[in-house]
N, C-alpha and C positions, 0 to 999 in steps of 0.2 A: 504494500500500500504506500509506503514511503517513496519507493522508487517511482511509482506511477504519479504521485503528487508532485515530486520534484520535476519530472519530465514534463508533466502537464503545465506546470507553472511557467516554465521557461521555453515552451515550445515555439511561440511566435516571436521571441525576442531576437535581437541582432547577434548577441554573443552566446545565447543559449545558457547552458549550465555554468559557463564561465562567470556569469554575473554573480554567482554565489561567492566567488573569491574576489572579484573586482570591486564590488560594492563596499565591503568593509575596508579594503585597502584605500579606496578613494576617499571614504569618510575619514580615515585616519590621516591621510595626507592633508585634507582640508582643515581638520581640527588642529593638526600640528602647525600648519601655516597661520591660521587665525590666532591661536592662543600663544604660539611660540614666537611669531614674527610680528604680527600686527599689535597684539596686546602686550607683548614682552612679559609673559607670566614668569615669575621666579618663584619656585616652590619653597626654597629654603634660603634665607638671607645669610646664614652663617657659612654654609659650605657651597659656594657658587660654582666651584670648579666642576662638580659632577653635573649640575643642571644647565650649565652654559652650552653643553654639547646638545645639538638638535636631535641626534639619534637617541641619546639617553632620555630626552624629554618625550620623544615619540614612543619609545618603549614603555615608559611610565604611563603615558596616555593610553596606549594600547591595552595594558593590563587593567587600567581603570574601566575601559569600555567593555572588556570581556566580563 
C-alpha cells in the first residue's frame, strides 16, 4: 500500500519520486540562506568559531527540522 501511495502521489510530476529527496534539501538550502545569511543568526555568542561555518549551521538546522 505504501509503494502504491508513493507512486500515485508523484506520478504526474516532473521529477517523479525524486521530489521526495529534492524537496527537503531545497527547504534546507532556503532556510540556511535566510537564517544564516540574511538574518545572520548566531546561536551561541561565546563560542562563535563553531557556528560561523555555514555547513555547521546547516547541519544544526537540518537536525532541528528532522
